[in-house]
C-alpha positions in Angstrom: 0.0 0.0 0.0 3.1 2.2 0.2 3.2 4.0 -3.1 6.2 6.0 -1.9 4.4 9.2 -2.2 5.2 10.2 1.3 1.8 9.5 2.8 2.8 6.4 4.8 4.5 6.6 8.2 6.3 3.7 9.9 6.0 3.3 13.7 8.3 1.0 15.9 7.4 -0.3 19.4 8.8 -3.0 21.7 12.1 -3.8 23.4 14.6 -1.0 23.0 12.4 1.0 20.6 13.5 4.6 20.6 16.5 3.9 22.7 18.5 1.0 21.2 16.6 0.8 17.9 15.0 3.5 15.7 13.0 3.3 12.4 13.0 5.6 9.4 9.4 6.7 9.3 9.5 7.2 5.6 11.4 4.1 4.4 10.8 1.7 7.3 14.6 0.9 7.7 15.6 -0.1 11.3 19.0 1.0 12.7 20.8 0.4 16.0 21.7 3.6 17.9 24.6 2.1 19.9 26.9 -0.9 20.2 25.0 -4.1 21.0 26.2 -6.7 23.7 24.9 -10.2 23.5 26.0 -10.9 27.0 23.8 -8.1 28.2 20.7 -9.1 26.1 20.6 -11.7 23.3 17.0 -11.2 21.9 14.8 -8.1 21.3 11.1 -8.5 20.4 9.8 -5.5 18.4 6.5 -4.5 16.7 6.1 -2.3 13.6 3.1 -0.8 11.7 2.3 1.6 8.9 -0.1 4.5 9.4 -1.5 7.3 7.2 0.3 10.5 7.9 -2.8 12.6 7.3 -5.5 10.6 9.0 -3.4 8.7 11.4 -5.2 5.5 10.6 -3.4 2.1 10.5 -3.0 1.0 7.0 -2.5 -2.7 8.1 -2.2 -4.5 11.4 1.1 -4.4 13.3 3.8 -6.9 12.5 6.0 -8.5 15.3 9.6 -9.6 14.6 12.6 -10.7 16.7 16.1 -9.3 16.5 18.7 -11.9 17.6 22.3 -10.8 18.4 24.9 -13.1 17.0 27.9 -13.7 19.4 31.4 -12.8 18.7 34.5 -13.6 20.9 34.6 -10.4 22.8 34.9 -11.8 26.4 38.1 -13.3 27.9 38.0 -16.2 30.4 37.9 -15.2 34.1 38.8 -17.2 37.2 36.7 -16.9 40.3 39.7 -15.8 42.3 42.8 -13.8 41.4 44.9 -15.9 43.8 44.4 -19.4 45.1 46.1 -21.1 48.1 46.8 -24.9 48.0 49.0 -27.4 49.8 50.3 -30.9 49.2 52.5 -33.2 51.3 56.1 -33.3 50.7 57.6 -36.6 49.3 54.4 -37.1 47.3 54.4 -39.2 44.1 54.2 -37.7 40.6 50.6 -36.8 39.7 49.5 -36.2 43.3 46.4 -34.0 43.3 46.9 -30.4 44.5 43.7 -28.6 43.6 41.4 -27.7 40.7 40.9 -24.2 39.3 38.0 -23.2 37.1 37.5 -20.3 34.7 34.3 -19.1 33.0 33.7 -17.3 29.6 30.7 -15.1 29.1 30.5 -15.8 25.3 28.0 -18.3 23.8 29.1 -21.8 24.3 26.7 -23.0 21.5 28.1 -20.7 18.9 31.6 -21.5 17.7 34.6 -21.9 20.0 34.2 -18.6 21.7 33.6 -20.2 25.1 35.7 -23.4 24.7 38.6 -23.1 27.2 42.0 -24.8 27.5 44.2 -24.6 30.6 48.0 -24.4 30.6 50.7 -23.6 33.1 52.8 -20.5 32.5 54.9 -20.7 35.7 55.7 -23.5 38.1 57.3 -26.1 35.9 58.8 -28.6 36.3 57.3 -29.0 39.8 53.6 -29.0 38.8 51.4 -29.5 35.8 47.7 -28.8 34.9 45.2 -30.8 33.0 44.2 -28.8 29.9 40.5 -29.6 29.9 39.7 -29.8 33.7 42.2 -27.4 35.3 43.4 -29.9 37.8 46.8 -29.2 39.2 49.1 -32.1 40.0 52.7 -32.7 41.1 55.2 -33.2 38.3 58.3 -34.2 40.3 58.6 -37.1 42.8 59.8 -36.7 46.4 59.8 -33.0 46.7 61.4 -32.1 50.1 59.9 -29.3 52.2 63.2 -28.7 53.9 64.8 -27.8 50.6 61.9 -25.6 49.4 58.5 -25.0 51.1 56.6 -22.5 48.9 55.8 -22.5 45.2 54.0 -19.9 43.0 52.2 -21.4 40.0 50.5 -19.3 37.2 47.7 -21.0 35.3 46.3 -19.6 32.0 42.8 -20.3 30.6 42.4 -19.5 26.8 39.2 -19.6 24.7 38.9 -20.6 21.0 40.1 -24.0 22.1 43.6 -22.5 22.6 43.9 -21.4 19.0 45.6 -18.3 17.8 43.6 -15.2 18.3 41.8 -16.5 21.3 41.4 -14.4 24.5 42.9 -15.6 27.8 42.9 -15.0 31.5 45.4 -16.0 34.3 45.4 -16.7 38.0 48.1 -17.4 40.6 48.1 -20.5 42.8 50.4 -20.4 45.9 51.3 -24.0 46.8 52.9 -25.0 50.2 54.5 -28.3 50.8 53.2 -29.9 54.1 55.7 -31.5 56.4 56.0 -35.2 57.0 58.4 -36.9 59.4 61.2 -37.7 57.0 64.1 -36.1 58.9 65.6 -37.8 62.0 66.8 -35.8 64.9 70.5 -35.2 65.2 72.8 -33.9 67.9 75.1 -31.1 66.7 77.9 -32.4 69.0 78.9 -35.9 69.9 80.1 -34.9 73.4 78.8 -32.3 75.9 80.5 -31.1 79.1 78.5 -29.9 82.1 79.4 -29.0 85.7 77.4 -28.7 88.9 78.3 -28.0 92.5 78.0 -30.8 95.0 75.5 -28.8 97.0 72.9 -29.0 94.1 69.6 -30.2 95.5 67.8 -33.2 94.3 65.7 -32.3 91.2 67.8 -29.2 90.4 68.9 -28.6 86.8 72.5 -29.4 85.8 72.3 -28.3 82.2 70.5 -28.6 78.8 71.3 -30.4 75.6 69.4 -30.1 72.3 69.1 -32.1 69.2 67.8 -30.6 65.9 65.1 -32.0 63.6 64.5 -30.4 60.2 60.8 -31.2 60.5 58.2 -29.0 62.2 55.2 -29.4 64.5 54.7 -32.8 66.0 57.0 -34.4 63.5 59.9 -32.5 65.3 58.8 -33.6 68.8 61.6 -35.5 70.5 62.2 -37.6 73.7 65.5 -37.8 75.6 66.7 -40.8 77.7 69.8 -42.1 79.4 71.1 -45.3 77.9 74.0 -46.0 80.2 76.9 -44.5 82.1 78.3 -44.4 85.6 76.0 -41.5 86.4 72.8 -43.2 85.4 71.8 -43.7 89.1 72.9 -40.1 90.1 71.3 -38.1 87.2 68.1 -38.0 85.3 67.0 -36.4 82.0 63.6 -35.0 81.2 62.3 -33.4 78.0 61.1 -29.8 77.8 58.1 -30.0 75.6 58.3 -26.3 74.8 61.9 -26.0 73.7 62.4 -29.6 72.8 65.5 -29.7 75.0 66.8 -32.4 77.3 67.2 -31.2 80.8 69.6 -33.1 83.0 68.7 -33.0 86.7 70.2 -34.3 90.0 68.7 -37.6 91.0 70.8 -38.4 94.0 72.8 -36.2 96.4 76.3 -35.4 95.1 79.5 -35.6 97.1 82.6 -34.0 95.7 84.8 -35.9 98.2 83.4 -39.3 97.0 83.2 -38.8 93.2 84.0 -35.8 91.0 83.3 -36.9 87.4 80.3 -38.7 85.8 79.7 -39.9 82.2 76.3 -40.4 80.5 75.2 -41.7 77.1 72.1 -39.9 76.1 69.7 -40.8 73.3 67.1 -38.7 71.4 64.2 -40.2 69.5 61.3 -38.8 67.5 58.0 -39.2 69.4 55.9 -39.6 66.2 57.5 -41.9 63.6 55.9 -42.2 60.1 56.2 -45.8 59.1 56.2 -44.8 55.4 59.6 -43.3 55.8 61.3 -45.8 58.1 63.9 -46.5 55.4 65.2 -42.9 55.9 66.0 -43.7 59.5 67.0 -44.4 62.1 65.0 -41.6 63.7 67.3 -41.4 66.8 70.7 -40.2 67.7 73.1 -40.5 70.7 75.6 -38.2 72.4 78.0 -38.4 75.4 77.5 -36.1 78.4 80.3 -35.6 80.9 79.4 -33.9 84.2 82.0 -32.5 86.6 81.1 -32.0 90.3 82.7 -28.9 91.9 83.6 -28.6 95.5 81.7 -26.3 97.9 82.1 -25.6 101.6 79.4 -27.8 103.1 77.8 -27.6 106.6 78.4 -30.3 109.1 76.6 -33.6 108.6 75.2 -35.6 111.6 75.9 -39.3 111.8 72.1 -40.0 112.0 69.2 -38.3 110.4 67.4 -38.3 113.8 68.2 -39.3 117.4 66.0 -41.0 120.0 67.0 -41.1 123.6 65.3 -42.4 126.8 65.7 -41.1 130.4 63.9 -42.0 133.6 61.6 -39.4 135.2 62.8 -37.8 138.4 66.4 -38.2 137.2 68.6 -35.6 139.0 69.6 -32.5 137.1 72.8 -32.9 135.2 72.2 -36.5 134.3 73.3 -37.6 130.8 70.6 -38.3 128.2 72.6 -39.1 125.1 75.2 -37.9 122.7 74.9 -36.5 119.1 77.8 -36.4 116.7 78.4 -34.5 113.4 81.4 -34.4 111.0 82.7 -31.9 108.4 82.3 -33.5 105.0 84.9 -31.2 103.4 88.5 -32.2 102.8 89.6 -29.8 105.4 88.0 -30.5 108.8 86.7 -27.5 110.8 85.9 -27.4 114.4 82.2 -28.0 115.2 80.1 -26.4 118.0 76.9 -28.0 119.3 73.9 -25.9 120.6 70.3 -26.5 121.4 67.7 -24.5 119.5 66.0 -22.8 122.5 62.8 -22.3 120.5 62.3 -26.0 120.8 63.2 -26.1 124.5 61.4 -23.1 126.0 61.3 -24.6 129.5 65.1 -25.1 129.4 65.0 -28.7 130.5 68.1 -29.8 128.6 71.7 -28.7 128.0 74.4 -29.9 125.6 78.1 -29.9 125.7 79.3 -27.6 122.9 82.4 -29.7 122.2 81.3 -33.4 122.3 77.5 -33.1 121.8 76.5 -34.8 125.1 72.9 -33.9 126.1 72.1 -33.6 129.8 69.1 -32.6 132.0 68.9 -29.2 133.7 66.0 -30.2 136.0 64.1 -33.3 136.9 61.6 -34.5 134.3 58.0 -35.5 135.0 56.5 -38.1 132.7 53.0 -37.4 133.8 53.5 -33.8 132.6 55.1 -34.7 129.3 56.0 -38.2 128.0 58.1 -36.9 125.0 60.4 -33.9 124.5 61.3 -32.9 120.9 64.3 -30.6 120.6 66.6 -29.6 117.7 70.3 -29.7 118.0 72.5 -27.4 115.8 76.0 -28.2 114.7 77.9 -25.1 113.5 81.3 -24.8 111.9 83.3 -22.2 113.8 85.2 -20.9 110.8 82.4 -20.6 108.2 79.3 -20.4 110.5 77.6 -23.0 108.4 75.2 -25.1 110.5 73.0 -28.1 110.3 70.1 -29.2 112.6 69.0 -32.6 113.6 65.8 -33.6 115.5 66.3 -35.3 118.9 63.3 -37.1 120.5 63.7 -37.8 124.2 61.3 -40.3 125.8 60.7 -40.0 129.6 60.5 -43.5 131.1 57.9 -44.0 133.8 58.9 -44.4 137.5 56.3 -45.4 140.1 56.0 -42.0 141.8 52.2 -41.5 141.9 49.7 -43.2 144.2 46.4 -44.5 142.8 43.2 -42.7 143.6 39.5 -43.0 143.0 38.6 -43.0 139.3 35.7 -40.6 139.9 33.7 -38.8 142.6 31.2 -41.3 144.1 27.8 -40.3 145.5 27.1 -43.3 147.8 23.9 -43.7 149.8 22.5 -46.4 152.1 18.9 -47.0 152.8 17.5 -46.9 156.3 15.9 -50.3 155.8 19.0 -51.9 154.4 20.1 -55.4 155.5 23.6 -56.5 156.5 25.9 -57.6 153.6 24.0 -55.6 151.0 26.1 -53.9 148.1 25.9 -50.1 148.2 28.8 -49.1 145.9 31.4 -50.4 143.4 34.6 -48.4 143.3 37.6 -48.3 140.9 40.9 -46.5 140.9 43.3 -44.9 138.4 47.0 -44.2 138.4 48.9 -41.8 136.2 51.9 -44.1 136.2 52.2 -46.7 133.4 53.9 -49.9 134.7 55.1 -52.4 132.1 53.0 -55.2 133.4 49.8 -53.1 133.8 48.1 -51.8 136.9 47.2 -53.9 139.9 45.3 -52.2 142.7 44.6 -53.4 146.3 41.6 -52.0 148.2 41.3 -52.0 152.0 39.9 -50.0 154.9 42.3 -48.0 157.0 40.5 -49.3 160.2 37.8 -51.8 161.0 34.5 -50.2 160.5 31.4 -51.5 162.4 29.0 -50.2 159.7 30.6 -51.1 156.3 33.2 -53.5 154.9 35.1 -53.7 151.5 35.6 -56.6 149.2 38.4 -56.5 146.7 37.3 -58.0 143.3 41.0 -58.3 142.2 40.2 -56.7 138.9 41.1 -53.1 140.0 37.6 -52.7 141.4 36.1 -53.2 144.9 32.6 -53.5 146.5 31.4 -51.6 149.5 29.0 -53.8 151.6 27.0 -53.1 154.8 27.9 -54.8 158.0 24.6 -54.2 159.7 21.1 -52.9 159.0 18.8 -50.4 160.8 20.4 -47.1 159.8 18.5 -44.0 161.0 18.9 -40.4 159.6 17.9 -38.9 162.9 20.9 -40.5 164.6 23.5 -40.1 161.7 22.8 -38.6 158.3 26.1 -39.6 156.7 29.2 -41.7 157.3 32.8 -41.1 156.2 34.6 -44.3 155.0 38.4 -44.1 154.5 39.6 -46.5 151.7 43.3 -47.3 151.2 44.3 -48.0 147.6 47.8 -49.5 146.8 49.6 -50.5 143.6 52.0 -53.4 143.0 54.8 -51.5 141.3 58.2 -50.7 142.9 58.3 -48.8 145.1 54.8 -49.4 146.3 52.6 -46.3 146.3 49.3 -46.0 148.3 46.8 -43.3 149.1 43.7 -43.0 151.3 40.5 -41.7 149.7 37.4 -40.9 151.7 34.0 -42.2 150.6 31.0 -40.3 151.9 27.9 -42.6 152.5 24.6 -40.8 153.0 21.6 -42.3 154.8 18.4 -42.0 152.8 14.8 -43.0 153.0 13.9 -45.7 150.4 10.9 -47.6 149.4 10.4 -51.3 149.6 12.3 -51.8 146.4 15.3 -49.9 147.5 14.7 -46.7 145.4 15.8 -43.5 147.1 13.0 -41.1 148.1 14.8 -38.5 150.1 18.1 -38.0 151.8 17.5 -34.5 153.3 17.3 -34.1 157.1 15.3 -30.9 156.7 12.5 -32.9 155.0 12.6 -35.3 158.0 12.1 -32.4 160.5 9.2 -31.0 158.5 7.5 -34.3 158.2 7.7 -34.7 162.0 5.9 -31.4 162.8 3.4 -30.5 160.0 1.6 -32.4 157.3 1.8 -31.5 153.7 -1.7 -30.2 153.6 -1.0 -27.8 156.5 2.0 -26.4 154.7 0.1 -25.8 151.5 -2.7 -24.0 153.5 -0.2 -21.7 155.2 1.5 -20.8 151.9 -1.9 -20.1 150.3 -2.9 -17.7 153.2 0.4 -15.9 152.9 -0.1 -15.4 149.2 -3.6 -14.0 149.6 -2.4 -11.6 152.3 0.3 -10.3 150.0 -2.2 -9.8 147.2 -4.5 -7.7 149.5 -1.6 -5.5 150.5 -0.6 -4.9 146.9 -4.2 -4.0 145.9 -4.6 -1.6 148.8 -1.4 0.2 147.9 -2.4 0.5 144.3 -5.8 2.0 145.2 -4.2 4.6 147.4 -1.9 5.7 144.6 -4.8 6.1 142.1 -6.9 8.3 144.4 -7.4 11.7 142.8 -6.3 14.8 144.6 -8.8 17.7 145.2 -8.2 20.5 142.7 -7.1 23.8 143.9 -9.8 25.7 142.1 -13.3 24.3 142.4 -15.3 27.3 141.2 -17.3 26.7 138.0 -16.6 30.3 137.1 -12.9 29.6 136.5 -12.4 30.8 132.9 -9.7 28.2 132.3 -12.2 25.4 132.5 -15.0 27.2 130.6 -15.3 27.3 126.8 -17.9 29.8 125.3 -19.1 28.8 121.9 -21.0 31.2 119.6 -22.6 29.5 116.6 -23.0 32.5 114.4 -23.7 32.2 110.7 -21.2 34.0 108.6 -20.3 34.5 104.9 -18.7 31.1 104.4 -15.1 29.7 104.7 -13.6 33.1 103.7 -15.6 35.1 106.3 -13.2 35.2 109.2 -14.2 38.6 110.5 -18.0 38.5 110.1 -18.3 38.6 113.9 -15.7 39.8 116.4 -16.2 38.4 119.9 -13.6 40.9 121.2 -16.3 43.6 121.2 -18.1 41.7 123.9 -15.0 41.6 126.1 -14.0 45.3 125.8 -17.0 47.7 125.3 -14.5 50.6 125.0 -13.2 49.4 121.6 -15.6 49.7 118.7 -14.1 48.8 115.3 -16.4 50.7 113.0 -14.2 50.5 110.0 -13.7 46.7 110.0 -14.2 45.5 106.4 -15.0 42.0 105.2 -12.2 40.0 103.7 -14.2 38.1 101.2 -15.4 41.1 99.1 -14.5 44.7 98.5 -17.6 46.8 99.6 -18.0 50.3 98.2 -20.0 51.5 101.1 -20.2 50.9 104.8 -23.3 49.7 106.7 -26.0 52.3 106.5 -26.3 52.6 110.3 -24.3 52.3 113.5 -25.0 51.1 116.9 -24.6 53.2 119.9 -22.0 52.4 122.6 -23.1 51.3 126.0 -22.7 53.4 129.1 -19.0 54.0 129.8 -19.4 53.9 133.6 -20.0 50.2 134.3 -20.3 50.3 138.1 -21.8 46.9 138.5 -19.0 45.2 136.6 -16.3 47.0 138.6 -17.9 46.0 141.9 -18.2 42.4 140.7 -14.5 42.2 139.8 -13.4 43.8 143.0 -15.4 41.3 145.0 -13.8 38.4 143.2 -10.4 39.9 143.7 -10.9 40.1 147.5 -12.1 36.5 147.5 -9.0 35.2 145.7 -6.6 37.2 147.9 -8.1 35.8 151.1 -8.4 32.2 149.9 -5.6 30.1 151.3 -6.2 27.4 148.7 -5.8 29.8 145.7 -3.0 29.0 143.3 0.2 30.9 143.7 0.1 32.1 140.1 -1.9 35.0 138.6 -5.3 34.1 137.1 -6.9 36.1 134.4 -10.8 36.2 134.3 -12.6 38.2 131.6 -16.2 39.4 132.2 -18.4 41.2 129.6 -22.0 42.2 128.9 -24.5 40.3 126.9 -27.7 41.7 125.5 -28.5 45.4 125.7 -25.5 46.2 127.7 -23.0 45.0 125.0 -21.8 46.6 121.9 -23.5 43.9 119.7 -26.7 44.4 121.8 -29.0 41.3 121.9 -28.3 38.5 119.6 -31.9 37.4 119.8 -34.2 37.9 116.9 -37.0 38.9 119.2 -35.7 42.4 119.6 -35.0 42.9 115.9 -36.6 45.8 113.9 -40.4 45.6 113.8 -40.5 45.8 110.1 -38.1 45.1 107.3 -38.8 48.6 105.9 -36.6 50.1 108.5 -33.6 48.9 106.5 -32.2 49.4 103.0 -30.7 46.5 101.1 -29.0 48.3 98.2 -25.6 47.4 99.7 -26.3 43.7 99.0 -25.9 44.3 95.2 -22.3 45.5 95.8 -21.2 42.4 97.7 -20.4 40.3 94.6 -22.0 37.3 92.8 -22.1 35.3 96.1 -24.9 37.5 97.4 -26.8 38.1 94.1 -29.6 35.7 95.0 -30.1 37.4 98.4 -29.9 40.9 96.9 -32.6 40.0 94.2 -34.9 38.7 96.9 -34.7 41.6 99.4 -34.4 44.4 96.8 -37.3 42.9 94.9 -39.5 42.8 98.0 -38.6 46.5 98.8 -39.7 47.5 95.3 -43.0 45.7 95.6 -43.7 47.5 99.0 -42.9 50.9 97.4 -45.3 50.1 94.6 
């Protein structure tokens, strides 16, 4: 329908119309306005139609078409990272997997070879290789050793167009580290080591350190030291310092320069973790010789024994020998030694020691019962060097039979009045602070023949007290003293006399004690229990009456000094006047009743601001109040002559009420005869509170005038 007369106009719509693509409205040719990128958008869907330029009507329906962008190789391959980090174990075989790198190409894989990639290695040969199609990196040399070289940098290239000429490429860097394996045995840098230590070195102290070196790292370099043999194997020990991987030689047994001055050890070092794959590279151990020289030091004296135990009898006279301690100078040159006792261990100064020969003696008699053992410390001091050593001395005090036996406890013994002869009343035992070797054996007896009681020795360190007769009576004798002699069987024999107190008590038929007091016996002989209770009750009631009477006397009120009902201090006068509300505090002044001479005519209300005063005034009462003056004088004379009047001044106020007062009568009976005698205009000036009242009174006045 286009006759090319210029009447047809072509219109383009759709993706990119007017921006990326434009159409010649006369010829219908479509042009691209800028460079197209397939990777940005590969297809564009457009619609075109022809319209009449004059009428604007469509000459035919719109036609839809697709513009497809053909790919060209304009994108180079790109790796996901610029730098990769990988690792592989040393001593790996050829072809061991290291890692895989991957590159991508934005070009169309389905169109030509623009996106077909080939991988190659640019740097890192001959140690590593890369598979061209997969990008897998592998080792290219066998048995690479980390100790020789640990880090490698490999550059991998990815090229499109299947690697052909003209293809685009991209590169990445791979940093490869060789991981350590235990392929290096430990080695001592020296075959012989020389160390020295003083003979005074304590057990467990360090003599010196030796160290072997292992080219491996981490746990592959961990080592363990041990002593294989040598004459110092029993004197020294070696331990491994896990932090520094050193062998620390320590003292195992006390050294003595005078006995042996040189020791030799053969020390071995071994890897802790051995990799069985590399045992052929071993052995993974090494040995070295350590020579240790002991140096001389000036040592303190040494006692012959580590401790001394002596025994001495108690009560031994002062100055008696207990025992002798001895010390020697271990040095090659013997020095004089002085012996002393550490007085902090002998505060009571019970012992002394000979400073030259070490003989310990007593300064005073010892008592085993006070202390069985005495622990003291003896010091041996070199006079030339002041070096000293102490040794503990334990002195046991042997027992001597110097204490008599006595009762084991305090006995409370009683005998019933109705007891029979031969009846057991008490079993006694004894104790002795001495300790004989064969044990205690006590003999019990009475100092004299007693007509009332007897004793029977049980021969087991106890005895029984029996009655000789019956019929004891508390009235005749309330208690008996029974002396008992107790003897031991040790040498020399010791004995003592202990007194047993036997009380006479009243018992029931079964022998149970009821009472042993003689006071109760006297009371029971005079009065019965009921009489005693009655007497106590009467005394209690009498005391209660006395207390009640005293309380009533204290609570009785005293007669007041002023009885008069006219006393103004006891009278309160209340005036219930109606005022103007809460704010009306001066509507009525009671002071005018008390003082007729004072008339406050200008007093104003506090609740409002009146513009005028009240329209009328009240007249004052007569000034000469004779009756009031006479009344007051009479009362004054009465109070002056009253002996019971209080010593202080009393103020009484008297005033008029009714016609005699300034306020006149408060009664409404004497009010004005008619309301017309007053004017109520002033109510309208009192404010809104009185508006209702003003309207009511002013309105009534207007009606009356009418």
